[in-house]
N, C-alpha and C positions, 0 to 999 in steps of 0.2 A: 625772261624765263617764266613760263607758266607754273604756278604752284600746283603740285600734285598731292593727292591724298595718300600718305605713305601706307596706311592700312589697306586701302583699296589696291595699291600697287602690290603689297605683300600677298593679298588674296589672289591677284592675277598671277603672281609667281607660283603660288601653290597650285592653282588650276593648271597652268602650263607645264610645270615640272611633273606633277602627278600623271598627266596625260602622256607625257613623253618619257617618263621613267628616269628623269634627270636627278642628280644629287647636287647639293650646294654646301660649300664651306665659306666662312667669312673671316677675314683678318682685319680688325678695325683699330685705328689709332684715334684720329680726331673725333670720330663719331662715337667713341667710347661704349660700344655695344648697342647702339641705337638701331642699327640695321638688324642685328640678331633679335632685339626686342620686338621690332615690327613684325618680323617673320614668325616668331614664336607666339605672337598675339593672335595669329590666325589658327583656328582649330584644324588639325591635320598636318601641321608643319613637320611633325616627326616622320612623315612619309617621304620627305626629300631632304630635310635640313640635317646635316651630319654634325656640324660644330661651328662655333664662333669663338674667336680669340680676341681679347682686347690686348694689343701689344702697344701700349702707350709710349713706353720709353724705347730709346735706341737699344738698350740692353735686352729688353724683351723681344724686340724684332730679331736680334741676332740669336739669342738663346732659344727662344720658343719656335721661331719660324725658320731660322737659318739664313736670314738676310745677310748678305756679305758686308763685312765691316768696310771693305773697299768701296762699295756702292755708297754706304752712309758717309764715309769720309770724303769721297769725291763729289757727291751730288747733294748730300744732306738728307735729313729725315723727310723734309718737305720737298719731294721731287717726284717726277714721273718715273724715274728709274727705281726708286724705293717702292712706289705703289705697284709697279709691275712685278718686282721681285717678291713683294709680300703676297700678291695674288698667286703667283706661280708656285711659291713655296707652300702656301696653305693648301692649294689644290693637290700638289704632289704628296704632301704629308698625309692628307686625309683621303686621297684617292677618289676625289669627287669629279663630277663632270664639269662643274663651274666653281669658280671662287671669286669673290669680291674682296677688294681691300680699299681702305681709305687712309690717307695721311694728309695733313694740312696744318694751317695756322688759323685757328678760330679767334685769336686775339687774346688780350687787347693790344699787345705790342707786336713789333716786328720780330720775327724769329728767323735766324740764319740769314738775315738780310732779305727775307721774303715777307711781303705785305700781309696784313690781316685779311682773312677771307679767301686766301689762296688754298685750294683743296685739289688733290689728285685722287681720282678713283681708278683703281686697277681692276681689270677683269681678265681672268685666265680660264681657258677651257681645254678640254681634251683634244679638240679638233683644230686649235690654232694658237698662235703666239699671243702674248698679252696685248690687250688694248688698254690705253690710258686716256681718261677724260680729264681735262683741266677746267676747274671752275674758279671764278673770281666772284665771291659772294659779298654782298654789301649790308647784310643785316647785322643784328647783334649776335653774340656768341650762340645763344640758344637757337635763333632763327637759322644761322649758318649751319649748325649741327643738323637740324631737322631737314634743311634743304639738301645738304650733302647726302644724307641717308636716302631721301626720296629720289634724288638723281641717280644714286647707285642702283636702286631697285629698277628704275626706268632703263638704265643701261643694260642691266641683266635681262630684262624683258626683250629689249631690242636684240641682244645677242642670241637669245633663245628662240628668236623668230616669232615672238608673241605680240609685237606691236604693229 
């Protein structure tokens, strides 16, 4: 997997979204607000970025986003189903054109029987059902967090037709 410059990706998101009039919301778990940080580091982000929520715990996912306790109970916090529902709920709550979500296990231990480095990125849009990308990252905790955020921005650009 090629390393991407996350600030460069965020600048490309800004350019693409401003040109198309798109809006964005983000629901982050394992990336802990890093996607929102990258986006808001680019001047002009307020023209398209509506909000970012760090829903780190299962309780926050349920109470803030409305993620189903049934999904969490059946599939776990670290799952494609949870990533999809996080993205869909954030997009609907904030009425944005696109929404990204991240959930995963950055380590150091196994979580819910799922290995360290397993990350799911959810993407929801007005025009289609959720897409989920699965990553298995091999860096340390910081490297995995940075790579997950960069890959989320790349997925967003692809979905918006900007790559």
